[in-house]
Wavefront OBJ file of the C-alpha trace (Angstrom):
o trace
v 93.185 -69.070 -8.322
v 94.850 -72.388 -7.586
v 96.671 -72.879 -3.296
v 99.948 -73.760 -5.513
v 99.877 -69.983 -7.405
v 99.210 -67.921 -4.558
v 102.472 -70.231 -2.594
v 104.509 -69.250 -5.730
v 102.973 -65.457 -5.692
v 103.797 -64.845 -2.400
v 107.280 -66.497 -1.872
v 108.511 -64.696 -5.395
v 107.568 -61.395 -3.659
v 109.109 -62.574 -0.215
v 112.455 -62.819 -2.133
v 111.660 -59.361 -3.687
v 111.223 -58.068 0.123
v 114.963 -59.828 1.090
v 117.104 -56.494 1.530
v 120.404 -58.645 2.376
v 122.001 -61.622 0.952
v 120.042 -64.776 0.327
v 121.386 -68.560 -0.106
v 120.989 -70.328 -3.427
v 123.121 -73.197 -2.261
v 123.808 -75.074 0.439
v 126.263 -78.105 1.226
v 128.230 -79.822 3.860
v 131.792 -80.440 2.961
v 132.888 -83.290 4.383
v 136.812 -83.074 3.985
v 136.502 -79.922 5.680
v 134.282 -80.759 7.890
v 131.874 -77.080 7.762
v 128.317 -76.533 5.931
v 128.666 -73.593 3.273
v 126.463 -71.473 1.669
v 126.583 -69.809 -1.524
v 124.748 -66.782 -0.822
v 122.650 -64.441 -4.313
v 126.488 -61.707 -3.336
v 128.558 -64.631 -4.704
v 129.895 -64.921 -0.619
v 129.967 -68.678 1.184
v 129.716 -68.693 4.455
v 130.724 -71.588 6.004
v 130.802 -73.100 9.636
v 131.188 -76.562 11.713
v 128.367 -78.347 12.617
v 128.893 -78.073 16.241
v 128.056 -74.762 16.149
v 124.731 -75.112 14.965
v 121.825 -75.642 16.879
v 120.270 -78.936 15.927
v 123.888 -80.081 14.002
v 126.245 -81.537 16.065
v 126.626 -84.809 16.779
v 124.954 -85.737 13.087
v 126.293 -88.101 11.227
v 127.195 -86.744 7.247
v 125.106 -88.161 5.314
v 122.338 -85.860 7.737
v 124.326 -82.617 7.278
v 124.177 -83.863 3.706
v 120.538 -83.320 3.238
v 120.257 -79.538 3.434
v 117.387 -77.903 1.352
v 116.984 -74.164 0.931
v 114.170 -72.477 1.813
v 112.121 -70.950 -1.091
v 112.703 -67.365 -0.310
v 116.065 -68.543 0.656
v 116.206 -67.572 3.968
v 116.406 -70.180 5.333
v 118.001 -73.948 5.928
v 116.695 -77.345 6.349
v 117.453 -80.237 7.250
v 114.860 -82.653 7.194
v 116.672 -85.701 8.479
v 117.610 -83.451 12.148
v 114.175 -81.688 12.233
v 116.737 -79.117 12.599
v 116.348 -75.322 10.579
v 118.777 -71.989 10.751
v 118.058 -68.982 9.489
v 120.634 -67.249 6.881
v 120.122 -63.383 8.685
v 120.539 -64.555 11.654
v 123.648 -66.859 10.559
v 125.483 -63.602 9.437
v 125.160 -62.216 12.634
v 126.871 -65.363 13.823
v 123.171 -66.334 15.686
v 123.144 -69.926 15.101
v 120.254 -71.436 17.006
v 117.554 -70.646 19.329
v 117.828 -67.153 22.078
v 117.154 -70.300 24.522
v 120.214 -72.211 22.713
v 122.795 -69.274 21.853
v 121.604 -67.993 25.816
v 122.758 -70.965 26.966
v 126.420 -71.686 24.924
v 127.168 -67.946 25.967
v 126.409 -69.116 29.506
v 128.646 -71.671 29.363
v 131.798 -70.477 27.761
v 131.681 -67.959 30.065
v 131.812 -70.342 33.039
v 135.491 -71.326 31.310
v 137.090 -68.122 30.784
v 139.984 -67.761 32.803
v 140.625 -63.908 34.521
v 143.231 -62.237 36.677
v 139.895 -61.244 38.636
v 138.229 -64.768 38.494
v 141.660 -66.337 40.058
v 141.810 -63.561 42.765
v 137.954 -64.294 43.535
v 138.633 -68.022 44.008
v 142.053 -67.522 45.563
v 140.372 -65.352 48.487
v 137.582 -67.931 48.262
v 140.075 -70.283 49.222
v 141.226 -68.168 51.835
v 138.261 -68.001 53.624
v 137.317 -71.817 53.313
v 135.827 -72.394 49.972
v 132.793 -71.911 49.525
v 130.431 -71.973 51.820
v 128.661 -75.468 52.473
v 124.671 -75.100 51.541
v 122.181 -75.472 54.770
v 119.796 -77.912 54.572
v 116.425 -76.601 56.270
v 114.697 -79.202 58.765
v 111.045 -79.388 56.962
l 1 2 3 4 5 6 7 8 9 10 11 12 13 14 15 16 17 18 19 20 21 22 23 24 25 26 27 28 29 30 31 32 33 34 35 36 37 38 39 40 41 42 43 44 45 46 47 48 49 50 51 52 53 54 55 56 57 58 59 60 61 62 63 64 65 66 67 68 69 70 71 72 73 74 75 76 77 78 79 80 81 82 83 84 85 86 87 88 89 90 91 92 93 94 95 96 97 98 99 100 101 102 103 104 105 106 107 108 109 110 111 112 113 114 115 116 117 118 119 120 121 122 123 124 125 126 127 128 129 130 131 132 133 134 135 136 137
């Protein structure tokens, strides 16, 4: 059995096992500034590149060079060495756990709420943040 035949059969088996939508097309829509992924269900998923790990700040030519894995479960940008998992995208996951955690933490730090405002005011009344103590070693 040739190695290519084995790969093709494994790929077909993966597609059969896929229980959800898979990518059948992918492109960068320069006019809208969106990555557009066509799914096997007929739906399209579109998102701005800055939302996805590895795509932020990339030039349009690199964003337009998208490959779909044979199973339809992955997207690959060879010029950027970036990969995204289609089922993850459908769940709102646009990168690795570490990358997503950093983004969520940064967003949480920018949030303004009545509780944060009150805590900040109280802290100010007490003289602000305590100075870091530098212990002599």
